N, C-alpha and C positions, 0 to 999 in steps of 0.2 A: 503494500499500499504506499503510495506517495503522498507525503504530507508537505503542505505549504504552512508556514507560520507567519502570519503577517503581523509584523511588529516583534521587536525583541527586547522588550521592557520587562518589568517585574514579572508579569504574566506569560508573555511569549517566550522571554528568555529561559525561565525556569521549565516550563512544561515542554516546550520545544527542545530544550536541551536535555531533559530526560528522555525523551523519545529518541533524539540523535545518540545518546549515550548507549541506548539499549540495541543500537543498530539498525532502528528505523531509517527508512529513506526520508530525509527531511531537508526542505529549503527554507531558509529565513528570507522572507521579503521585507527589506528594511531600506533605509536611505541615508544620506548625510554621514555624519561621524559614527553613528552605530554600524552602518554597512562597512565602512572603512576598518573600523576595529575588529568587526568579526572577520573580515578578509585578512587582516594582518595578524592577529593575535588570538583569533578564534573566541570561543566563549568560555568564559569562567564564572562558575556559580558557587557561592558560599552559602551552605545550607545547613540547618539544624539536622536535616535528614542525611548529611553527608556532602562534603565539598567535591566539585570535581572540576575538570579544565578538559575542554574539547580544543586541541591546537588547530583544528582544521573544521569548518562547517561550510555548507553550501549557501551561497548566498547569490546564485546566478540562476534564476528561474528559468527552465525550459520545459516545452512539452506542456502535458495537462497534468493535474493531480487529482488524486482521488478524495482527498479531504482538504478543505482550507480552514484553518483556525483564525480567526480574526481576533488579535489581541491588542488591538489599538483603543484609544480612548473613544467613548461614546459618540462624541461629534464628529470623530473621523471616519466612522463607519460606511457612510455613503461613499466617500471618495475611495476608501480601501476596497470597497465592493466593485466599484467601476474599474479600479486598477487592476483587478485579478480577473476580469472576464476573458481576456486571452488564455488563460491558463485553465479554464473550466471545461470538461466534457460533459455529456447528458447527465450523468448521474454523480456528479462531484457533490460531495456533502459539503455545505458551507455553514461553519458552526461559529457563532458569535460567543465569545467569552468575556462577558462584560458585567459592569454594576447595574445599568439600567434595566429596564424592564421592556422597551419596545424596539429591541434591536430587530427581531423578525419582521416587523412591520416596515423597517428601513429597508431591510434587504430584499424583500419579496418582489418590488418594483424593479429592481436592478437585476439581481441573479436568478430571479424566477422562484416561484413557489416550491416547484418540485426539489430544487437543489437546497433549500433553507431548512435548517433544523434550529431548535432552540438549544441553548446550552448556558452554562454558568461554571464558575470554578470558586474555590476557596483557598486562598493563600494569603500571607503577609509577606509582601517581597517589594524590593524597589531596585532601582539602577544606582549603583555606586559610582559607575563611570561607564561609558559606551563599551558594550561587550562584557560587563562585570555586574552581575546581579547577586543580591544578598536576599536570602530566604531566611526571615527573622522570626516567624511564627505561625502557627496553625499547622495541622496536618493537610497537606496539599490534596485537594479533591477537584475531580471533574465530573460534571453529569451532563448529559446530552441525550437528545431524543427526537424523533419525528414529530412534527407539530400535530398530527393526526393520531399519536400514540401508538403507532406500530412500532415493533422491534424489528427494524430492517437489518439485512446483512450488513449495510454499510456502517449504521451505528454500532453494531456488534463488533465490526472490525476495528472501528476507532477505538471501543472499549477494551477490546483485547489488546491492542497495542499499548495503551496506557497501562494496563494490567502487567504486560510483559516488561514495561519500563518501570515497574514498582511504583507506580502512581495509582491510588485509588480513584476508580472511576465505575460509574453507574449509568444504567438507562432507568430513570424512573417510570412508573406508571403513567405520570401525568408531567411532562417537562414544565408546562406553562405554571403548575401549581408550585412546583420546585423553584422556578424563576421568581415566583411572588414570595416564596419562603425565603429566599436569599435577600430579595429586596426588603422584605420586611427587617432584617438584619442590618444590611448595610446602609440603608438610608438614614436611619437616625444615629447610627454609629458617626457616619461621615459629616452629619449637620452638627450634631453635639459637639463632636470632635473639633469641627472647624471654627465654630462660635467661641467655644471655651480656650481652645488652643492649647489644651493638656493633653497628656496620654490618656488612653481609656481608663487605666487604672485609677486616675485622680478623678474624672467626673464621675465614674459609676458608684464611687463610695461617697459622693456629696449628694446628700438626699435631695436638694433643689433640682441638680442637673439629673438625677437619675429619674426623678419624677417627670421631667421633660421628656425624656426618653420613653417611659413607660405611656405617656399620653400620645406621644407620636405612634408608638406601636399600636394604640387603640384605633387612631385615625386611619392608619395605612389598612388594617384588617377590616374597617368598615368599608373602605375604598374597594377592597378586593372582594368582599361580599357584593357590593353594589354592581361590580364588573363580572359577576358570575364566578369568582374563584373563592371556594372554600378551603380555609386554611385548618389545620389541625385545631382541635380544641385547646390544646395546651401550648399554643403558638407563642403566647407571650411569656409563659414560663420558661419555654424551652429556648427562645431566643435571650431573654435575661442570662439565663445559665450559661449559654454560649459566650455572651459578653463577659461575665465573671470569670470564665475559664480562659481567656485570652491573657497573655503576658502583660504585666502592668504597663509597659512603656509602648504597647501597641498603638498604633496610628493608622487611620484608613488613607488611601490613596488621594481621595478628594481633600481631605484635612491637610496633608503634606502639601499638595498644590496650592491650597490657598494661603497657607503660611509662606511658601516660598514667592507668593505673587504671580504664580503661573494660572493660565487658563484651567479649569477644573471641570468636572462632570456634575455641577451643580444643577444644570439644566436638566440634565438626563435623570437625576435623581429626585431632588426635592422640587425642581421646577415641574417634572413629570407628574408628581404627586399633586401639586396645586392644579395644573391643568386638568388632570383626570377627574379630579374632585369637583372642579366646576362643571365638566360635562355630565357628571353623574349625580348632581345635587348633593354632595357629600361635604360636611364640615370638616375642614382640617385647619383649625386656628393656630394651633402651635407650630406645625409644619409650615404654614404661611409666615409667620413671624421669623423663624430661622432662615428660611429661604429669602426673605425680603431684606433681613439684616446682611446676608451675605452678598446680595446681588450688586450693590455699588462696587465692591472689590472685584466681583466677576467681570463686570462690565469694564472697569479700569484695566484689568488684566488682559481684555481682549481689545483693547485700545478704543472701546466704544465711548469712554469718559477720558478727557485730557487730564494732566497733571494740574492740580490746583496750585495757584501761585500765592 
């Protein structure tokens, strides 16, 4: 099976690296400094699950691929999808590994419904330098599946490749439900972390900020219900347990981008909740406040607002 990994940041670098380390046929589709670093020095991953270095990785895509893993930021999905069109055959599986919730809807008009799968991943990882990834927390996990819930041969082949690479991978019965379950976790963690600008261990043990998180969880569950997604009865307790089990100094990628003054996935996470809530007539007051508080910096990072004098 031929894999293309679009993006070699914390997600693509780690999961693509593990596939390549296991002997899978992997090509990284990147650009700029990252592409040059991979070409010159290979890929280095420092991981709590074991460090590794691949001195040579393929960065020159040719032919077509059986699976394309999109590991770019949420706002880059459309451009990334258009860039891979020459490398797709009729049954290529295009799997977004994003923190947002609506990646499949972005992909379908570009690559086609038959090629689009749902997907998600769990990992705390980041770029130390181009071509150098740090996996700092959480057991790496990939979940994927057909949008019509079939357990297809191509989904099974991707799963088996990850398992052979010692990466936990599953095909859930309903990938949409699993994506919402992850979204329930990542959106509050990202938002509260970005507003407080402290590690997860600090805000989860502060009663006021923990209460904000719990209120956001209830808002997202109400939104999911309104959109036909029924999450587990213990979803809030399970999500809080997951938050409590993370290392004290954990941070979300959105939070790190906000702190660094970079464009973030704010619109794909909290912005998506606010938009969908208005469409579905669901009240999300806490999420709206957090989103609106972060919006000026996001726009400034995207050069929509000029420097104040």
